[in-house]
C-alpha positions in Angstrom: -29.8 -1.1 -16.2 -26.4 -1.1 -14.7 -24.6 1.7 -13.0 -21.4 3.2 -14.5 -18.4 2.4 -12.5 -16.7 5.6 -10.9 -13.1 5.7 -11.6 -10.4 7.6 -9.7 -6.7 8.3 -10.2 -4.2 6.5 -8.1 -2.1 9.0 -6.3 1.6 8.8 -5.8 2.3 7.2 -2.5 5.9 6.3 -2.9 8.4 8.4 -0.5 5.5 9.1 1.9 5.3 7.8 5.6 2.8 4.9 5.7 0.1 7.2 7.6 0.3 10.0 5.2 0.0 7.5 2.2 -3.1 5.8 3.7 -4.7 9.4 4.2 -3.7 10.2 0.4 -5.3 7.0 -0.8 -8.6 7.7 1.3 -8.8 11.2 -0.1 -8.8 9.5 -3.6 -11.5 7.1 -2.2 -8.9 4.4 -2.3 -7.6 1.9 0.3 -3.9 1.5 0.9 -3.0 -1.8 2.0 0.2 -3.0 3.6 1.8 -5.8 1.4 2.0 -8.2 4.2 -1.3 -8.8 5.7 0.0 -11.2 8.2 1.6 -8.3 10.2 -0.1 -5.4 11.7 0.4 -2.3 9.4 3.8 -0.6 9.3 3.8 2.9 10.8 7.5 3.7 10.6 9.5 4.1 7.3 8.4 5.2 3.8 6.7 3.7 0.9 9.0 2.2 -1.3 6.6 0.8 -3.9 3.0 0.5 -4.8 0.6 -1.4 -7.1 -1.3 0.0 -9.1 1.2 2.6 -10.1 0.5 6.3 -9.7 -1.8 7.9 -12.3 -3.6 4.6 -13.1 -7.3 4.8 -13.2 -9.2 2.4 -11.0 -12.6 2.1 -9.6 -13.3 3.8 -6.4 -12.8 1.6 -3.2 -9.9 -0.2 -5.0 -7.1 -1.4 -3.0 -3.6 0.1 -3.5 -0.9 -2.5 -2.3 2.0 -0.5 -0.7 5.4 -1.9 0.4 6.9 0.0 3.3 10.7 0.1 3.7 11.9 0.4 7.4 15.4 0.9 8.7 18.3 2.4 6.8 18.9 5.9 5.9 15.7 6.5 4.2 13.5 4.2 6.3 13.7 6.1 9.5 14.5 3.0 11.8 11.5 2.2 13.8 12.5 -1.2 14.8 9.7 -3.9 14.3 12.0 -6.7 12.8 10.8 -6.3 9.3 13.8 -4.7 8.0 14.4 -3.8 4.3 12.1 -6.4 2.7 12.9 -7.0 -1.0 10.4 -5.4 -3.4 8.6 -8.0 -5.3 7.7 -7.6 -9.1 4.0 -8.4 -8.2 2.0 -8.4 -5.0 1.8 -11.6 -3.1 -1.5 -13.4 -2.9 -3.4 -13.0 0.0 -3.2 -16.1 2.6 -6.3 -18.2 2.4 -5.6 -19.5 6.0 -8.5 -19.4 8.1 -11.0 -18.7 5.3 -14.1 -21.0 4.6 
């Protein structure tokens, strides 16, 4: 017999600082992941988008992709050279570089 998959509701992360968004995701038994895994996680700015959307039901442990906007009036500056990245319609696939 298989086990039933436990579902949790995706919290609203948009508008939060990244650290707070990560904490909120963990509280919901989810993992917030920065949209660009090639860079270290963004610590300054605010979450401008997320996928899946808030209110969606997903299995516990699911990843929630977040896009963090830095710089500009709502981004809080913070430098880092990533600036205001355009928000894609869909998350970008993870790179397979270095994978076997």
